DRENBAVO-43873 format. One record per atom (N, C-alpha, C, O): residue in one letter; x, y, z. Coordinates in steps of 0.2 Angstrom, whole numbers, plus 5000, padded with zeros to 4 digits. Each point is the difference from the previous one (the first is absolute). Example, Ala and Ser with C-alpha at 12.3 -4.5 7.8 and 13.67 -1.06 7.14 Angstrom:
<rs>
A506649725039/A499650065000/A500450065000/A500549995003/S499350064993/S500450065001/S499650055003/S500350065001/
</rs>
This chain:
<rs>
M540555225479/M499550045002/M500049995008/M499950055004/K500249894999/K500049995007/K500650035003/K499950035005/T500649974991/T500650045003/T499950075001/T500250035005/T499550004989/T499950075000/T499550025006/T500150055004/L499349914997/L499650015005/L500350005007/L499950045005/R500549904996/R500450005006/R500450065002/R500050025005/S500450004990/S500450065001/S499650065001/S500250045005/T499249974992/T499650055002/T499850005007/T500050055003/L499849894999/L499750005007/L500650015005/L499850035005/I500849954993/I500550015005/I500250075000/I500150035006/S499850014989/S500250075000/S499450045004/S500250045003/C499249934996/C499550045003/C500149995008/C499950045004/F500249904998/F500149985007/F500650045003/F500050035005/A500649984991/A500650045002/A499850075001/A500250035005/L499450004990/L499850075000/L499550015006/L500150055004/T499549904998/T499550015006/T500450005006/T499950045005/A500649914995/A500550005006/A500350065001/A500150035006/L500250004989/L500450065000/L499550065003/L500250045004/S499249964993/S499550055002/S499950005007/S499950055004/M500049884999/M499849995007/M500650035004/M499950035005/T500749954993/T500650025004/T500050085000/T500250025005/A499750014989/A500050075000/A499550035005/A500250055003/Q499249924997/Q499550025004/Q500249995007/Q499950055005/D500449904997/D500249985007/D500550055002/D500050035006/D500549984990/D500550055001/D499850075002/D500250045004/A499349984991/A499750075001/A499650005007/A500150055003/A499649904999/A499650005006/A500550005006/A499950035005/L500649934994/L500550005006/L500450075001/L500150025005/L500050014989/L500350075000/L499650055003/L500250045004/K499149954995/K499550055002/K500049995008/K499950055004/K500149894998/K499949985007/K500650025004/K500050035005/A500649964992/A500750025003/A500050085001/A500250025005/K499650014990/K500050085000/K499650025005/K500250055004/K499249924997/K499550035005/K500349995007/K499950045004/I500449904997/I500349985007/I500650055001/I500050025006/H500449994989/H500650045001/H499850075002/H500350045004/E499249994992/E499750065001/E499750015007/E500150065003/K499649895000/K499750015006/K500449995006/K499950025006/A500649934993/A500549985006/A500450065002/A500250044996/F499949975010/F500550055003/F500749974999/F500249955003/T500250074993/T500749974998/T500550045003/T500150065000/V500449905003/V500650025003/V500649964998/V500049945000/D500550104999/D500749974999/D500450025006/D500150065001/T500249905002/T500450015006/T500750025000/T500450015005/H499949994988/H500750025000/H500250034993/H499949974995/A500350095005/A500250044994/A500650045002/A500050035006/D500549984990/D500650045002/D500050074996/D500550024999/T498950004999/T499950064997/T500350065004/T500250054996/P499949955010/P500350065004/P500750014997/P500350055001/M500149904997/M500650014997/M500050054994/M500550044999/L499049954997/L499950054994/L499850075003/L500250054997/L499449955008/L499750075003/L500650035003/L500150064999/S500349915005/S500650035003/S500550034996/S500450045002/R499749934992/R500550024995/R499850064996/R500550044998/G498949985002/G499850054997/G499949994992/G500349954997/G499350095000/G499950004993/G499549954997/G499849994994/F499849975011/F499549954999/F499350035001/F499950025006/D499749984990/D499350035001/D499549945000/D499849974996/I500050025011/I499649955001/I499250014998/I499649965000/T500350104998/T499350024998/T499949994992/T499550004997/K501149985000/K500049994992/K499949924999/K500349965004/D499550034990/D499949934998/D500749984997/D500150014994/N500449975010/N500749994997/N500049934996/N499749955002/D500750054993/D500149944997/D500549955004/D500650025001/A499249925000/A500449965004/A500749984997/A500549995004/R499550004990/R500649984996/R500550064999/R500649995000/T499250074999/T500450054999/T500250045006/T500650035000/T499049975005/T500250035007/T500249955005/T500350025005/N499749924994/N500249945005/N499650015006/N500249995005/S499250044995/S499550005006/S499449964999/S499849994994/K499949995011/K499549955000/K499350035003/K499549975000/V500650085004/V499550035004/V499950074999/V500550045001/D498949994998/D499850075000/D499250005001/D499749944999/Y500050115003/Y499350015001/Y499649984994/Y499549965001/P500650064993/P499649984994/P500049934999/P499549974998/R501150005003/R500149934998/R499649965006/R499749944999/M500450085007/M499649975006/M499350004998/M499649945001/K500150114997/K499350014998/K499849954994/K499549975001/R500950034994/R499949964994/R500049935002/R499649964997/G500950025007/G500049935002/G499549985006/G500049945002/G499650115000/G499649985005/G500349995007/G499749965004/L500950074997/L500349995007/L499850065004/L500250064999/D499549925007/D499750065004/D500650025005/D500050065001/A500449905002/A500550015005/A500649974999/A500149944997/I500550095005/I500649975000/I500550035005/I499950055003/F500549905000/F500550025005/F500650024997/F500449974996/F499850095005/F500750034998/F500549985005/F499950025006/A500749954992/A500549985004/A500550055001/A500350034995/V499949995011/V500550045002/V500649955000/V500249975005/Y500250024989/Y500549955000/Y500750035000/Y500150054997/L500349915007/L500750025000/L500449934999/L499849955003/G500750054992/G500449954999/G500549995006/G500150055004/Q500149894997/Q500449995006/Q500750034999/Q500449994995/G499850055010/G500650045000/G500549975006/G499849965003/P500750084998/P500549985006/P499650005006/P499550045001/R500749925004/R499750005006/R500450035006/R500349975004/T499850094995/T500450045005/T499550065002/T499550014997/P500750025009/P499550055003/P499950064995/P499550025000/E501150004997/E499950054995/E499649984994/E499650054998/A500449894999/A499649984995/A499349995002/A499550024996/H500449965010/H499349995002/H499750075001/H499450014998/E500950045004/E499850075001/E499850034993/E499550034999/A500949954996/A499950034993/A499449964997/A499650034997/A500349915005/A499449964997/A499450035003/A499550004996/K500550015010/K499450035003/K499850074997/K499450014998/K501150035000/K499850064997/K499849994993/K499550034997/R500849924999/R499749984994/R499349985000/R499650024996/A500349945009/A499349975000/A499550065002/A499550004996/L500650045008/L499650065001/L499950044994/L499550034999/G501149984997/G499950034994/G499549974995/G499750044996/I500349905004/I499549964996/I499350015002/I499550014996/F500449995011/F499350015002/F499850074998/F499550024998/D501050035003/D499850074997/D499850004993/D499650044998/A500849934998/A499850004993/A499349974999/A499750034995/V500149925008/V499449974999/V499450055003/V499650014996/N500650015010/N499550055003/N499950074996/N499550024999/T501150004998/T499950064996/T499649994993/T499650044998/T500649904999/T499649984994/T499250005002/T499650024996/L500349955010/L499349995001/L499650075001/L499550014999/K500950045004/K499850065001/K499850044994/K499650034999/Q500949964996/Q500050034994/Q499549974995/Q499750034995/T500049915007/T499649964995/T499349985004/T499749954999/S500250095006/S499449995005/S499349984996/S499649975003/E500450064991/E499349994997/E500049934997/E499549984997/L501149995002/L500049934997/L500149955005/L499849944998/A500550075007/A500249945005/A500150035007/A500050065001/E499949895004/E500050025007/E500449945004/E499949944998/L500450085007/L500349955004/L499549975005/L499550035002/A500649904999/A499549965004/A500549965005/A500649994998/T499150005008/T500449965005/T499649955003/T500249955003/T499150044995/T499649955002/T499649984994/T499950034995/P499849915005/P499549984995/P499450044999/P499750024995/E500150015011/E499450055000/E500250064996/E499650034996/D501050005005/D500250054996/D500049994993/D499850044996/A500449905002/A500149984993/A499350004997/A499950024994/Y499649955009/Y499349994997/Y499850075000/Y499650024995/R500550035010/R499750074999/R500350034994/R499650044997/I501149965003/I500350034994/I499849974993/I499950044996/G500049905004/G499849974994/G499450024997/G499950004994/K499650015011/K499450034998/K500050064996/K499550024997/T501050025005/T500150074996/T500249994993/T500050054997/G500349895001/G500350004994/G500750015000/G500449994995/K499950035011/K500750015000/K500449935001/K499749955002/R500950054996/R500549945001/R500250005008/R500150065002/V499949895000/V500249995008/V500849985000/V500249954997/I500150095007/I500749985001/I500249985007/I499850045005/F500449904997/F500349985006/F500750015000/F500350014994/I500149985012/I500750015000/I500349945004/I499749985005/G500849994992/G500449955004/G500750015000/G500250044996/V500249935008/V500750015000/V500349944998/V499949945003/E500650064992/E500349944998/E500750005002/E500450044998/N499849925007/N500749995003/N500050045006/N500050065001/G500149905005/G500050035007/G500750035001/G500150045005/Y500349964990/Y500750045000/Y499850075001/Y500450045002/A499049984995/A499850075001/A499950035007/A500150065001/M499949895004/M499950035007/M500649995004/M500150025005/G500449954992/G500749995003/G499949965007/G499749954999/H500550085006/H499949965007/H499550045004/H499949995006/D499850064991/D499550055003/D499349985000/D499650014996/L500249955009/L499349985001/L499550054999/L499549994997/P500650075006/P499550055000/P499950034992/P499550034999/M500949954997/M499950014993/M499449974997/M499750024996/L500149925007/L499449964998/L499450055001/L499650004996/Q500450035010/Q499450045002/Q500050064995/Q499550024997/K501150015001/K500050054995/K499849984993/K499650034997/F500649915001/F499749974994/F499349995000/F499650024995/Y500149965011/Y499349995000/Y499650065000/Y499550014997/D500850045006/D499750075000/D500050034994/D499550044998/L501049944997/L500050034994/L499549964995/L500050024994/G499749935008/G499549964996/G500249934999/G499649964997/A501050025004/A500249934999/A499649955004/A499950005006/R499949954990/R499649955004/R500349934999/R499749955003/Y500950044994/Y500349945001/Y500850014999/Y500250064997/M500249905005/M500750004998/M500349944999/M499949955003/T500450044991/T500449944998/T500650005004/T500450054999/L499749905005/L500649995004/L500750014997/L500450035003/C499749954991/C500650004997/C499950004992/C499550004998/H501150014999/H499949994992/H500549954998/H499949945003/S500550074992/S500449944997/S500649985004/S500349954998/S499950095007/S500549985004/S499850005008/S499550035001/N500949945003/N499950005007/N500150075002/N500450044998/N499249985008/N500150065003/N500049995007/N500149945002/D499950115003/D500149995007/D499349975003/D500049995006/I499550004990/I499449985003/I499949924999/I499849975004/C500450014990/C499949934998/C500449984994/C500450034997/D499649905002/D500349974994/D499550014994/D499449995001/S500950024993/S499750004994/S500049944996/S500449965002/S499150034994/S500049934996/S500550004995/S500149954997/T500250115001/T500450004994/T500750035001/T500450014996/D499849995011/D500750035001/D500549944998/D500049955003/P500550074993/P500549954997/P500449975006/P500349955000/K499850095005/K500449985006/K499649955005/K500449975004/G499050024995/G499649965004/G499850035006/G500050065001/A499849905004/A499650025006/A500550035005/A500649975001/E499250085003/E500450035005/E499749985007/E500449985005/Y499050024995/Y499649995007/Y499649945000/Y499749985005/Q500349984989/Q499549955000/Q499350025001/Q499649965003/G500250104995/G499350035001/G500150075002/G500350044997/L499349985008/L500050065002/L500650025005/L500249955004/S500050114996/S500550025005/S499750025006/S499450015000/P501050005005/P499650035006/P499750074999/P499450015002/L500950034993/L499650064998/L499449984997/L499550035001/G500549924994/G499449984997/G499549985004/G499450014998/E500749965007/E499549975005/E499750075003/E499350005001/Q501050055001/Q499850065002/Q499550034995/Q499550035002/V500749974992/V499750034994/V499349974999/V499550035000/V500549905001/V499349964999/V499550035006/V499550014999/K500849995007/K499650025006/K499750084999/K499450015001/E501150034996/E499850075000/E499550014994/E499550045000/M500649924994/M499550004995/M499349985002/M499550034998/N500549915006/N499449985003/N499650055004/N499450015000/R501050035004/R499850055005/R499750064996/R499450025001/L500950004993/L499850054996/L499449994996/L499650044998/G500349895000/G499549994995/G500350004993/G499650024996/M501049975003/M500350004994/M500249934998/M500249965003/I499550024991/I500149944997/I500749984999/I500450044997/I499849905005/I500649974998/I500049964994/I499649964998/D500950074997/D500049974993/D500649955000/D500650025001/V499349924997/V500549945000/V500349994993/V500349954999/S499550094996/S500349994994/S500750025000/S500250045004/H500249924993/H500850015000/H500349975006/H500649994999/V499149995006/V500349975006/V500249934999/V499749964996/S500850015007/S500249935000/S499449965003/S499650025004/D500549914994/D499549965003/D500050005008/D499550005003/S501150005000/S500150005007/S499750065003/S499750005005/T500450064992/T499750065002/T499350005000/T499650025004/F500149954990/F499349995000/F499749975006/F499550025003/Y500849924998/Y499749965006/Y500150045007/Y499549995004/D501050044996/D500150045007/D499450065000/D499850005006/V500150034989/V499550055000/V499349975001/V499650025004/I500249924993/I499449975001/I499949985008/I499550015002/R501149975001/R500049985007/R499950065004/R499649995005/Q500750064994/Q500050065004/Q499450054999/Q499950035005/S499949984989/S499450054999/S499449975003/S499849955000/K499950105004/K499349995003/K499450014995/K499449995002/V500850034992/V499550024995/V500249974993/V500649984999/P498950014997/P500249984993/P500550044996/P500150065002/V500349904994/V500650044996/V499849994993/V499649964998/V500850074998/V499850004993/V500749994996/V500550025002/A499449954992/A500650014995/A499750044994/A499649984996/T500650095004/T499750044996/T500149994992/T499750034996/H500949945003/H500149984993/H500549944999/H500650015000/S499149945000/S500349935000/S499649954995/S499550024997/G500849925003/G499649954996/G500149935004/G500349995005/A499549964991/A500049935003/A500649964997/A500150004994/K500349985010/K500649974998/K499949934997/K500449984996/A499049995005/A499949944997/A499950014992/A500149954996/I499750115002/I499950014993/I500650034997/I500149994994/C500250055010/C500750034997/C500550005006/C499950035005/N500649934994/N500549995005/N500550055001/N500650004998/H499250065005/H500450065001/H500050015007/H499549995004/P501150034999/P500150005007/P499550065003/P499950005006/R499950044990/R499550065003/R499349975001/R499650035003/N500349914994/N499349985000/N499949955007/N500549985003/L498950014998/L499849965007/L499949934998/L499649984995/T500749985009/T499849925000/T499349995002/T499750045003/D500149904995/D499349985002/D500050005008/D499550025003/D501049965001/D500050005007/D499950075002/D499750015005/M500750044992/M499950075002/M499350024999/M499750045004/L500049944990/L499450034999/L499549975005/L499550045002/K500549905000/K499649975005/K500150045006/K499550015004/A501150004998/A500150045006/A499750075000/A499750035005/L500450004989/L499750074999/L499250005001/L499750045003/A500049904994/A499350005001/A499849995007/A499550035002/K500849935002/K499949985007/K500150075004/K499650015004/N500850034994/N500150075003/N499550054998/N499950055003/G499749934992/G499450054997/G500350054995/G499650044999/G501049954999/G500350044995/G499849994993/G499649964998/V500750084998/V499950004992/V500650014996/V500550035002/I499649934993/I500550014995/I499750044994/I499549984997/Q500850075001/Q499850054995/Q500549984994/Q500650005000/L499149984994/L500449974994/L500450064997/L499850054997/N500949935003/N500450054996/N500049984993/N500049944998/L500050114997/L500049984993/L500750014997/L500050014994/L500549995009/L500750004997/L500149934997/L500049955004/S500150054990/S500049944996/S500549955003/S499849945000/D500850085003/D500449955002/D499849965006/D500249955002/Y499350085002/Y499649975005/Y499449964998/Y499849965004/I500050054990/I499449974998/I500249934996/I499649955001/K500950064995/K500249944996/K500750004999/K500450055000/T499949895000/T500749994999/T500250024992/T499849974996/I500550095004/I500150034993/I500749974997/I500550005004/P499549974990/P500649984998/P500650055000/P499850064998/P500849935004/P500550055000/P500250024994/P500049974995/S500250105005/S500250034994/S500750035001/S500150055003/P500549914996/P500650025001/P500250074997/P500450045003/E499349974991/E500250074997/E499750055004/E500350055002/R499149955000/R499650055004/R500450015007/R500150055003/E500049895000/E500350005007/E500750035000/E500250045004/G500249954990/G500750034999/G499950074999/G500450045003/A499149984993/A499950074999/A499850045006/A500250065002/L499449915002/L499850035007/L500650015004/L500050055004/K500449904997/K500650005004/K500450064998/K500350035005/E499849984989/E500450054997/E499750075002/E500450055002/L498949954997/L499750075002/L500150015007/L500150065002/Y499749895003/Y500150025007/Y500750025002/Y500150045004/A500449924993/A500750025001/A500250074998/A500350045003/K499449984991/K500150074997/K499850055005/K500350055001/Y499149945003/Y499850055004/Y500149985008/Y499750045004/S500749914997/S500249985007/S499349995004/S500050025006/I499649944991/I499349985004/I500049935000/I500349964996/K499250015009/K499949935000/K499549984996/K500049944997/D499550105002/D499449974996/D499650064997/D500350065001/R499249934996/R499650064996/R499850055005/R500050064998/R499849925008/R499750055005/R500650055002/R499850055002/G500849924997/G500650055002/G500050064996/G500350055002/M499449954992/M500050064996/M499750065003/M500250064999/M499349925006/M499650065003/M500550035005/M499850065003/T500749914999/T500550035005/T500550054997/T500450035003/L499649974990/L500550044996/L499850075000/L499450025000/P501150024999/P499850084998/P499650004994/P500049964996/E499650095004/E499550004994/E500350004993/E499749964996/A500850075003/A500349994993/A500249934999/A499949984994/E500449995011/E500249934999/E499449954999/E500049954996/Q499550075008/Q499449965000/Q499750004992/Q499849954998/Q500250114999/Q499750004994/Q500449964995/Q499749974995/K501050045005/K500449964996/K499949925001/K499949964996/A500150025011/A499949935001/A499349974998/A500049954997/R499550105004/R499349974997/R500050004993/R499749954997/A500650094999/A500150004993/A500349944998/A499849964995/D500850025008/D500449944999/D499649945001/D500049954996/F499650055009/F499649945002/F499449994995/F499949944998/M499850124999/M499549994995/M500349974994/M499749964997/E500950065001/E500349974994/E500249935001/E499949964995/L500350025011/L500149935002/L499449964999/L500049944997/N499450095005/N499449965000/N499849994992/N499749954999/K500450104997/K499949994993/K500449954997/K499849964996/K500850045006/K500549954997/K499949935002/K500149954997/Y499850055010/Y499949935003/Y499450005004/Y500050015006/P499449994991/P499350005003/P500049945005/P500149954999/I499650075007/I499949955006/I499449964998/I499550024997/Q500549925004/Q499549955000/Q499550015006/Q500250005005/L499250014993/L499550015006/L499549945000/L499849974996/A500050025011/A499549955001/A499350034998/A500050064998/T499549905002/T499350024998/T499550005006/T500249985006/V499350054993/V499450005005/V499849935002/V499949985006/K500149974989/K499949935002/K500549985004/K499849965005/D500850054994/D500549985005/D499950025007/D500149975005/A499750104995/A499950035007/A499449975003/A500149985006/I499450014991/I499449975003/I500149925002/I499749985005/D500849994992/D500249945003/D500250005007/D499949955004/H500550104998/H500250015007/H499450015004/H499949975006/I499650074992/I499450015004/I499649935001/I499849985005/D500149984989/D499749945000/D500349955006/D499749975004/H501050034995/H500449965005/H499950025007/H499849965005/I500250114997/I499950025006/I499349995003/I499949985006/V499650034990/V499349995002/V499949925001/V499649995005/K500649974991/K499949935001/K500449985007/K499749955003/L500850084998/L500449985006/L499850035007/L499949965005/I499950104995/I499850035006/I499350045000/I499850035005/G499949974989/G499450035000/G500050074997/G500550034999/I498950004999/I499950064996/I500150065005/I500150064997/D499949935009/D500150065005/D500750025001/D500150055004/H500449934993/H500750015001/H500450024994/H500649995000/V499150044995/V500450034994/V499750064998/V499450015000/G501050034997/G499950064997/G500450034994/G500449954998/M499750115001/M500450034994/M500550055003/M499850055004/G500849944994/G500550055002/G500650004994/G500549975002/A499450064993/A500349994994/A500850015000/A500449984996/D499850075008/D500750035000/D500150044993/D500550004998/F498950035000/F500150054994/F500550055002/F500050035006/D500449994989/D500550055001/D500649985004/D500550045001/G499549895001/G500549975003/G500249944997/G500449965002/G499450034992/G500249944995/G499449964998/G500049964996/G499450055008/G499449964998/G499750024993/G500050064998/A499949894998/A499750004993/A499949934997/A500449965001/L499050044996/L499949944997/L499950014992/L499950064999/A500149904997/A499950014993/A499450034998/A499950054996/D499549935008/D499450024999/D499750045006/D499450015000/C501050015005/C499850045005/C500750045002/C500349995005/F499850064990/F500750035000/F500050065005/F500550025002/D498950014999/D499950055005/D499350005002/D499649964999/V500350095006/V499350005003/V499450014995/V499549985002/S500650044992/S499550014996/S499749944997/S499449994998/Q501049955003/Q499749944998/Q499849955005/Q500049944999/Y499950095007/Y499849965006/Y499349964999/Y499949945003/E499750084993/E499449964998/E500149934998/E499649965001/N501050034995/N500249944998/N500049955005/N499949944999/M500350085007/M500149955006/M499349985002/M499949945001/T499650104999/T499349985002/T499749964994/T499749955002/I500550064992/I499749964995/I500249935000/I499749955000/E501050045002/E500249935001/E499849975006/E499949945000/L500050095005/L499649985006/L499349974999/L499849955002/V499950094994/V499349984998/V500049944995/V499649955001/R500950054995/R500149944995/R500149945004/R499849944998/R500550065008/R500249945004/R499549995005/R500149955004/G499350084996/G499549995004/G499950035007/G499649985004/Y500850074997/Y500050045006/Y499350045000/Y499950034995/S499849975011/S499450045001/S500150075001/S500650025001/K498950024999/K500050075001/K500350015007/K500450045001/K499349925004/K500250015007/K500849985001/K500350035003/D499949924993/D500749985000/D500450054998/D500550025003/I499350014991/I500550064997/I500050065004/I500550035001/E498949985002/E500050065005/E500549995006/E500350055002/K499749895000/K500549985006/K500750014997/K500450035004/I499849954990/I500650004998/I500250074999/I500650025001/W499050034996/W500250064998/W500050055006/W500450055000/S499349945006/S500150045006/S499749975006/S500350025005/G499249944995/G499749975006/G500549975005/G499950015006/N500549954991/N500549965004/N500550055004/N500149995006/F500250054990/F500550055003/F499650055005/F500350015005/F499250014993/F499650055005/F499849965006/F500050045005/R499949904995/R499849965006/R500750005004/R499950015006/V500649984991/V500750015004/V500150075003/V500250005006/M499750054990/M500150075003/M499550015006/M500350035005/K499149954995/K499650015005/K500249955006/K499950035006/A500349914993/A500249965006/A500750035003/A500050005006/V500450034990/V500650035003/V499850065004/V500350015005/E499350034992/E499750065004/E499749985006/E500150035005/K499549924995/K499649985006/K500549975005/K499950015006/G500649964992/G500549975005/G500450065003/G500149995006/K500050064991/K500350065003/K499650035005/K500250015006/T499150004992/T499550035005/T500049955006/T499950035006/R500149914993/R499949955006/R500650015005/R499950005006/E500750004991/E500650015004/E500050065004/E500250005006/L499650064990/L500050065004/L499650005006/L500150035005/S499349944994/S499550005005/S500249965006/S499750015006/L500849954993/L500249965006/L500550045004/L500249975006/K500150084992/K500550045004/K499650045005/K500450045004/
</rs>
């Protein structure tokens, strides 16, 4: 009898605990949804223009992320509560010759044209912004807000006036390099190692010109020595538009604690990349890596982004092969909890004012439970779960980055007034 009574009491306590947990979870979700809905949300890096420039991609449709291999469109932005996003005018690193630089400039301008043509054709759904004030104004209309950035200074060659051209076309940041060294600086991932031990003489001129224009310098992808050169030479805050914390995931693309401290002292911001390899050390898959190597060799490309440089017919074949490869050897993805571990570390180290979101969607960014922009609310839910306040979350989603945008613009105005 006593045993039965004890068992009954234990069962009652367990049910009560479960009920309380369910109630707590429901309250937390309600709170998170409210915060996410009211916050102005910005993602500072997406490679969606690669899809726009190749043609055949309808950004006005709710595309399936797994069958189209796309992570961003207007309906999914709305569904995920994402107000604004930076579209990257991205170029992979090519030959460093005068002829190749001229070709790169033309390709970059072609991508700008693709973005601006898309915006003209979809003006009832989205609009270009170049300032935080633009973004807030557009957001109030219910439209999606599109900013532009340039990824890889290779796009300007040695032509400093191209920076003015990019700025006039709407670009408000430029990532100095990509996965290889260029004529501006050393990259964090060039297998050949450093050439300049930081910025080149051209790179120093680029920093000055970007400061003058009011264009944000993006230190994602750059080597550690390049990072410190930029911090020393820039007169305004800089950003890492899609990076992570090296203490949490030891990848050369991520920032060390000392770099994070220097970034905070500079007044800058690190925007969290959601590419799983930068979030968490993923166990190697020899089968997948071997299959990828064969795929890249088949199409004479270096990586997945190289598919975008192929003629349209070959692109279609390469994409189909890549989708089949993913089915046969599915990639292991990090989770939202893994990603927020980076934010926790950054906030504890340098404070809440120096972190934001820059997923690198359509450039490899994807988590198991934040696979595309439609699932962005999951990030806010986990932030609330970990005790971040409404004010904290608003800073992470846009406040911190917009502060830098304003500071860079103000720095430009001040410099011009001294002339």
